[in-house]
C-alpha positions in Angstrom: -7.3 -89.6 -12.7 -5.1 -91.1 -14.6 -2.8 -93.9 -14.0 0.6 -93.8 -13.4 4.0 -95.8 -15.4 6.7 -96.8 -13.0 9.9 -97.1 -13.9 12.0 -98.7 -11.1 11.4 -97.0 -8.2 10.2 -93.7 -10.1 6.2 -93.1 -10.7 4.8 -91.0 -13.1 1.3 -89.5 -13.4 -1.2 -87.6 -11.3 -0.2 -86.7 -7.9 3.7 -87.6 -8.5 6.4 -86.0 -8.5 7.6 -84.2 -11.9 9.7 -86.7 -14.0 13.1 -85.6 -15.9 14.1 -88.2 -18.3 17.4 -86.6 -19.4 20.5 -87.4 -20.9 22.4 -87.1 -24.0 21.0 -88.3 -27.1 23.9 -91.2 -28.2 25.7 -93.2 -25.7 29.7 -91.7 -26.6 31.2 -93.6 -23.3 30.4 -94.4 -19.9 32.6 -91.6 -18.5 30.6 -88.8 -20.4 27.5 -90.6 -19.3 28.3 -90.7 -15.4 29.2 -87.5 -15.5 26.4 -85.8 -17.4 23.5 -88.5 -15.4 25.4 -87.3 -11.8 24.8 -83.8 -12.3 21.5 -84.1 -13.6 20.6 -86.8 -10.6 22.0 -84.3 -8.5 20.1 -81.0 -9.5 16.5 -83.4 -9.4 17.2 -84.4 -6.0 18.0 -81.1 -4.8 14.7 -80.0 -6.3 12.1 -82.8 -5.1 12.0 -84.0 -9.2 12.1 -87.3 -10.1 15.2 -88.9 -12.5 15.2 -91.0 -15.1 18.3 -91.6 -17.5 18.2 -91.3 -20.7 20.8 -92.5 -23.4 20.7 -94.7 -27.0 22.4 -97.2 -27.6 22.0 -97.1 -31.6 20.6 -94.2 -33.6 18.9 -96.0 -36.4 17.0 -93.2 -37.7 19.9 -90.6 -38.6 19.3 -88.0 -41.4 22.7 -89.5 -43.3 24.4 -93.5 -43.6 27.6 -91.4 -42.7 26.1 -90.1 -38.9 27.1 -92.3 -35.8 25.1 -94.7 -34.4 26.4 -95.8 -30.8 28.0 -98.1 -29.3 25.6 -101.0 -30.3 23.1 -103.1 -28.3 25.9 -105.1 -25.6 28.1 -102.4 -25.3 25.1 -100.0 -24.7 22.8 -101.8 -22.5 26.4 -102.8 -20.4 26.7 -99.1 -20.0 23.3 -98.1 -19.1 22.9 -101.0 -16.6 26.4 -99.5 -14.9 25.0 -96.0 -15.2 21.8 -97.1 -13.6 23.4 -99.3 -10.6 26.2 -96.3 -10.0 23.7 -93.4 -9.7 21.2 -95.5 -8.2 18.5 -94.2 -10.8 16.3 -95.8 -13.2 17.0 -95.5 -17.3 15.9 -95.4 -20.6 16.5 -96.4 -23.9 14.6 -96.9 -27.2 14.4 -99.9 -29.4 14.4 -100.0 -32.9 13.7 -103.7 -34.1 11.3 -106.1 -32.2 14.4 -108.5 -31.7 15.9 -105.9 -29.1 13.0 -105.8 -27.0 13.5 -109.1 -24.5 17.7 -107.9 -24.0 16.5 -104.3 -23.8 13.8 -105.1 -21.5 16.5 -107.6 -19.2 18.4 -104.9 -18.6 16.9 -101.8 -18.2 13.4 -100.1 -16.3 12.1 -98.0 -19.5 11.5 -99.4 -23.0 10.9 -96.0 -25.4 9.4 -96.8 -29.3 10.9 -93.6 -31.7 8.2 -91.4 -32.9 8.3 -92.5 -36.4 7.9 -96.5 -35.0 4.6 -95.5 -32.7 2.1 -97.4 -35.3 4.9 -100.3 -36.1 2.8 -102.8 -34.7 5.4 -106.1 -34.2 7.7 -103.8 -32.2 4.8 -102.3 -29.7 3.8 -106.2 -29.4 7.3 -107.1 -28.7 8.4 -104.4 -26.2 5.0 -104.8 -24.5 5.2 -108.7 -24.1 8.9 -107.9 -23.0 8.2 -104.6 -20.5 5.2 -107.2 -18.9 7.8 -109.9 -18.5 10.5 -108.7 -16.9 7.6 -105.7 -14.8 9.2 -102.8 -16.5 7.7 -100.1 -18.7 7.0 -98.3 -22.5 7.0 -95.2 -23.8 5.6 -94.1 -26.9 7.3 -91.1 -28.9 3.9 -89.6 -30.3 4.6 -89.3 -34.5 5.0 -86.6 -35.9 2.6 -87.6 -38.2 -0.5 -89.2 -36.5 -3.3 -87.0 -34.2 -3.4 -87.5 -30.2 -6.7 -89.1 -30.4 -4.5 -91.3 -33.2 -2.4 -92.4 -29.7 -4.7 -94.0 -28.3 -3.6 -97.3 -31.2 -0.3 -97.6 -29.8 -2.0 -97.7 -26.0 -4.3 -100.2 -27.3 -1.9 -102.6 -28.8 0.3 -102.7 -25.9 -2.4 -103.4 -23.7 -3.2 -106.2 -25.7 0.3 -107.4 -25.9 -0.2 -107.2 -22.1 1.5 -104.3 -21.1 -0.6 -101.8 -18.8 2.3 -100.1 -17.6 2.3 -96.9 -20.8 3.5 -93.5 -21.4 2.6 -91.2 -24.5 5.1 -88.5 -25.0 4.8 -85.2 -27.5 7.7 -84.4 -29.6 6.2 -81.9 -32.2 4.2 -82.6 -35.3 5.2 -82.0 -38.6 4.5 -78.3 -40.3 5.4 -78.2 -44.1 9.0 -78.4 -44.4 11.6 -78.3 -41.9 9.6 -77.4 -39.1 8.1 -78.9 -36.0 5.0 -77.4 -34.0 3.6 -77.9 -30.6 -0.2 -78.3 -30.1 -0.8 -78.0 -26.4 -4.8 -78.9 -27.2 -3.4 -81.7 -28.4 -1.2 -82.5 -25.3 -4.1 -82.0 -23.2 -6.1 -84.3 -25.6 -3.8 -87.1 -25.0 -4.1 -86.6 -21.1 -7.3 -87.3 -21.3 -7.3 -89.8 -23.7 -9.5 -93.3 -23.1 -8.9 -96.7 -24.4 -11.3 -99.5 -24.0 -12.6 -97.2 -21.1 -9.5 -97.4 -18.9 -7.6 -94.4 -17.6 -5.4 -92.2 -19.1 -1.9 -92.7 -19.3 0.7 -90.0 -18.1 2.1 -87.7 -21.2 5.6 -86.6 -21.4 6.9 -83.7 -22.7 9.7 -83.6 -25.2 11.7 -80.7 -25.1 14.7 -80.6 -26.8 13.6 -82.9 -29.9 10.5 -80.2 -29.8 12.8 -77.7 -31.3 13.9 -79.4 -34.3 14.3 -78.3 -37.7 14.3 -81.6 -40.0 16.5 -82.1 -42.8 17.1 -78.2 -42.4 21.4 -78.4 -42.2 23.6 -79.7 -44.5 21.5 -79.9 -47.4 19.7 -82.2 -45.5 21.7 -84.3 -44.3 21.0 -83.8 -40.7 18.7 -82.0 -38.7 18.6 -78.3 -37.5 17.3 -76.9 -34.2 16.0 -73.7 -32.6 17.6 -74.7 -28.6 17.4 -71.5 -27.8 14.0 -72.2 -27.6 14.1 -74.9 -25.7 13.6 -73.5 -22.0 10.4 -72.0 -23.0 8.7 -74.6 -24.0 9.7 -77.1 -21.0 8.0 -73.9 -19.1 5.0 -74.4 -21.1 4.5 -77.7 -21.0 5.0 -77.8 -17.2 2.4 -75.3 -16.9 -0.2 -77.2 -19.1 0.3 -79.8 -16.6 2.4 -82.5 -18.2 4.1 -85.1 -16.0 7.4 -85.8 -17.1 10.1 -83.7 -19.4 12.2 -85.2 -21.8 15.5 -83.6 -22.4 18.5 -84.4 -23.9 22.0 -82.6 -22.7 25.6 -82.4 -23.2 28.9 -80.3 -21.6 29.5 -79.1 -24.9 26.7 -79.3 -27.7 28.5 -78.8 -30.5 31.2 -82.1 -29.9 27.7 -84.0 -29.6 27.9 -86.5 -32.1 23.9 -86.6 -32.3 21.5 -84.3 -31.9 24.1 -81.4 -31.7 21.6 -79.2 -33.0 19.1 -79.1 -30.1 20.8 -80.4 -27.2 21.4 -77.8 -24.2 24.3 -76.9 -22.7 24.4 -79.6 -19.4 25.4 -76.2 -17.5 22.5 -74.5 -18.4 20.1 -77.6 -16.8 20.1 -76.7 -12.6 18.6 -73.2 -13.8 15.5 -74.6 -16.5 14.9 -77.3 -13.5 14.4 -75.0 -11.1 12.2 -73.0 -13.0 10.2 -75.6 -14.1 10.0 -76.8 -10.4 8.6 -73.6 -9.5 5.8 -74.0 -12.0 5.1 -77.5 -10.6 4.8 -76.5 -7.3 2.6 -73.4 -8.5 0.2 -75.9 -10.4 0.1 -78.7 -7.5 -0.7 -76.0 -5.0 -4.3 -74.5 -6.8 
């Protein structure tokens, strides 16, 4: 049947409510994070969906060295902890260096491994050890350059490091230049992926990053996107049976400091969440 991944009081996996991992791309302020999280949490609560707040303290993989990166580790973790306490929800953030694993695991519920770093052994081992020590989970985004079955490698490394509380996330695969595609057969393969005979781990679908057009904006300095297609991908992924959706949202995407080309307007989220909730009820009722 498959395993579950636990983040705080939220369980993600077979037989569990659809989980929504959502928030801004980079943390811009505590006040904005709280405003976004409060609205998303309310919508999820109304629809019976689980909710995990997401925000990045540092965007280390920006296209340009001049792009804003975020508040940094210390301030960012204090904001994330405050948001979790205020809203009563689990929180997640991404790490880019092994040295970040311990302080992040001490403060938040779910560590995220970026797609470009999904094969970095030292990062995975550090995340696995810290997550196991503090009772946290680890979400590994599938690299745009690896096949679905290769994601058994990161799961195996985390397991060896003592962490079995794991989830994988699909976020699109490279297709030529400036384009990502989503392979739903690959999503199904990841949902069936067994490592060393263990049951498969839950699979999340990254809705907004899947619409990216890497290096397609401003002469390659920024990432382009097709956010108007994100709701279609969210509905398709939910119908395919994924256990969670990852969505970045902002009250005014054009003014966002990161991923402005792909984030959804916060005002569109209640309608989208109603759609995926309805689809999930149909799938669960079969």
